[in-house]
N, C-alpha and C positions, 0 to 999 in steps of 0.2 A: 456421573450425577452431575457435574457440571457441565458437560455437552451438552444434554438433556435441560436439561434448566436454559442455559444461551438456546439452543432453541425455543423453544416455548416463549423467551422474549421476543425473539426477533417473530417468531409467530405474531404475536400478542399485537406489536408494533405496525406487522403490516395490517391487521385488523382493524386497529384504528385509521390508517389512513393516516399520516402524520405530513405533513407538506413538505415533501423534498426541496428543500434549496439550493445543495450544496451539490455536486458533482465530483466524482473523483473517476477518473481513467485510469484502469488498473493493466497495465501490463503483467504478462506473466502466465501462470495457470488460470483457464478461465472456470478451474471449477475456484477459484481464490475468495471470491468474492463474498461466502459469507465469514470466510477465515478474516477477510479486511473488514467488513463491519466487526465483529467480536475483536481485534484491534482499537479500531475508531471508540469502541465501550471501553477497552480498558486504558485507553489514552483521557481518556472522559473525567473514570471515576480515579484516573493518576494525579488527576487535578489539573491538564493542559485545557486551557478554559478555550483556547484555537477551536478546540472538537467544537465545542458547541455541544446541542442533542440529539445524540449518535443517529438518531432515527430520523434525522433529518435529512444524511446522508447518502445520494445514493450511489452504489459502485458498480460501473459500468465496465467489465474486461473487453481489452481490444489487443489485436496483435499487430497494431500499425498505427503511425501516426497522421494524424487527421488537424489542419491548420482551425478550420474551425469549427476544432468542440473546443468545450472547459478547458483553462489553462492549468487544473488540480490534476498534475501527472503524479501513480505512482507506480512503484512496482513490489512485486511481489515475491520475495524471498525466503527458500524452503531453508530450513536447517537440516539437509541430507549431504552425503562428503559431497556429493557435483552440482551443488546450488549455485559455489561462483563459478561456476565457468557456465551455467546456463543464465543465472542473471547479468554476468558481465555480458553473452552474448545480445541477450533482448538488451541492455543498454548500448550495446555496438549498434544494434540493428536500428534504434532510435538515433542514432547522432549520423546513421549514414542517412538516415526521411530526411534530417535537420528536424530532429526532434526538439522536446522540451531540454535547455539548458541544466533545470531542476526537477529533481524523481524522489519524490518519498518513498522512503521501502518503509514497505509492509511486510509484518512478521507478525511467528505468533508467539514474539515474547523473549527470546535469547538474549543476552549480553552482547553490548557493543564491540566487546574485545574479540578479536576474531576473522572472523567472516567480513562481520560488517565493518570492522574499520577498515579491513582489505578491500571490497569493495569498493570502499570514498574512496580509500586513497589511488586505486584506480582507476576509478570511473573520472576522477578529477587528473591526474598525470595525461591518461593515453588515452580518453576520449572528450574532455573540457567537459564536463558537467559532474554539477554538484549534488550528489545524492543524500536525502536527508536524512539522519537518524533522530528520530525522537530518544530524549532520556527515558527509560526504565527505571520507577522507585519500585 
């Protein structure tokens, strides 16, 4: 029921054609763009003002770094057992491409303990990349 309601809200926003004035370039699974929008909605409802209206965000899935694209970069982090390896490999690829030094961790809402904290520490220590984690309430 929750997924259906989220899907309907997403569809309704598209029908109203809001002005898109923020773009997030998302590394990771291309199919995660809808999940990333859901994450922005969740953060907005949790009171993170920087998100603003989630409908004004465009999430663009990419698999390579491009200097001429906007400066907001994120990486999708799944919650399965292989997520650390996949996400660290993605961050390593970004580093090899002289990609962004700050990347926002997008996920379905699991705790910072464990996987996300380990990713943040490994990204900083081994890649010099700051993985930004948003406090969930």
